LUMVEX-575404 format. One record per residue: x negated, z, y negated of N, C-alpha, C in turn; residue in one letter. Coordinates in steps of 0.2 Angstrom, whole numbers, plus 5000, padded with zeros to 4 digits. Example, Ala and Ser with C-alpha at 12.3 -4.5 7.8 and 13.67 -1.06 7.14 Angstrom:
BEGIN
493450395028493850395022493450395016a/493650355011493250365005493650395000s/
***
This chain:
BEGIN
490353844952490553824959490053824964q/489453784962488953774967488653844968i/488453884963488253954964488653994969l/489253994967489754034972489754004979q/489753944980489753914986489053934990a/488553934987487853954990487954034991c/488154074987488254144989488654154995r/489254114995489754125001489454095007s/489054055007488854015013488454065018a/488654065024488254115029487554095031p/487454025030486853995031486254025026e/485654025029485154045024484753985022s/484853925024484553865022485053815020q/485053795014485553745011485253685008l/485553625009485353565005485953545001i/485853534995486353504990486153444988i/486653394989486553324986486853324979t/486453304974486653314967486453254963h/486853244957486653194953485953204949g/485553164948484853174945484853194938t/485353174934485353194927485453264926d/485753304930485853374929485553414935t/485153394939484953424945484453484943i/484053474938483653524935483953584933v/484553574929484953634926485253674932e/485553634937485853674943485253714947t/484653684948484153714951483953774947a/483953774941483753834936484253884937r/484953874937485453914938485353954945l/485253914950485253944957484553984957l/484053954955483453994955483454064951g/483754064946483854124942484254174945q/484654154950485154204953484754244959s/484154214961483854254966484154264973g/484554214975484854224981484254224987l/484354264992483854264997483954205002p/483954145000484054085004483554035002k/483453985006483053925004483553875003t/483553854996484053804994483653744991i/483853684994483453624992484053574989v/483853554983484253504979483953434979l/484353384981484053314981484553264978t/484353204977484753154975484453084976g/484653044971484352974972484252944965a/483752914964483652874957483952814958m/484052784964484452724965485052744969i/485652724967486252744971486152724978p/486552754983486552744990486852674991y/487252654987487652584988487152524986s/486652544983486152484980485652474985v/485452414987484952404992484252434989r/483852464993483252494991483352564989g/483952594990484052664987483552714991s/483352764987482852814989483252874992d/483952864993484352924995484252945002s/484152905007484052925014483352955014l/482852925011482152955011482253025008f/482553035003482553105000482953155004n/483453125007483853175011483453195017l/483053145020482653165026482153215024g/481853195018481253245016481553315015s/482153315012482453385011482653415018s/482853385023482953415029482253445032m/481753415031481153445033480953505029s/480953495022480753545018481153605018a/481853605019482253665020482053705026v/481753675031481553715037480853745036q/480453715032479753745031479653785025l/480053785020479953825014480153895015l/479853935011480154005010480754015006s/481054065006481654075002481454054994h/481954024991481853994984482253934983g/482253904977482553844976482053794974v/482253734977481753674976482153614974y/481853564971482053504970481553454974v/481853414979481453374983481653304981v/481153264979481253194977480653154978m/480753094981480253044982479653074985n/479753114991479153144994478853204991g/479053224986478753284982479253344982r/478953404982479353464982479153504976i/479653514972479553554966479953614966f/479653674963479953734962480453724956n/480953764957481553754952481253764945w/480753804944480553824937479953784935d/479853724938479253684937479453614938n/479953584936480153524937480553494931v/480453424930480853394925480953324927r/481453294925481553214926481253174920k/480753134922480453084917480953024917n/481353024912481852974911481552904910k/481052904906480752844904480352814911d/480052854915479752834920480152824927g/480752854927481152854932480952894938g/480652954937480452994942480453064940f/480353114945480253184944479553204944f/479353254939478653284939478753354937e/478153384938478053454936478153464928m/478453514926478553524919478053564916s/
***
């Protein structure tokens, strides 16, 4: 459904908010599709409803990134930008890193 929505969107720059447990898999699916768009996926390690959430920072970072990056698929988390094919969630550490 996400891939179809991205294909159908008339915009060339898209931000997708996504759960962090499966964000890498969705990024891979979108990246392998080769859409001629800039797609940024982001989420939060700490939910929005919890004090100290990183959600607004990640969303703001994504808004900047989507305007500056070339076409492709990226995961933007905690001030870092990752290519879809070089990112993993470090569940023990609670952060994203290059794979």
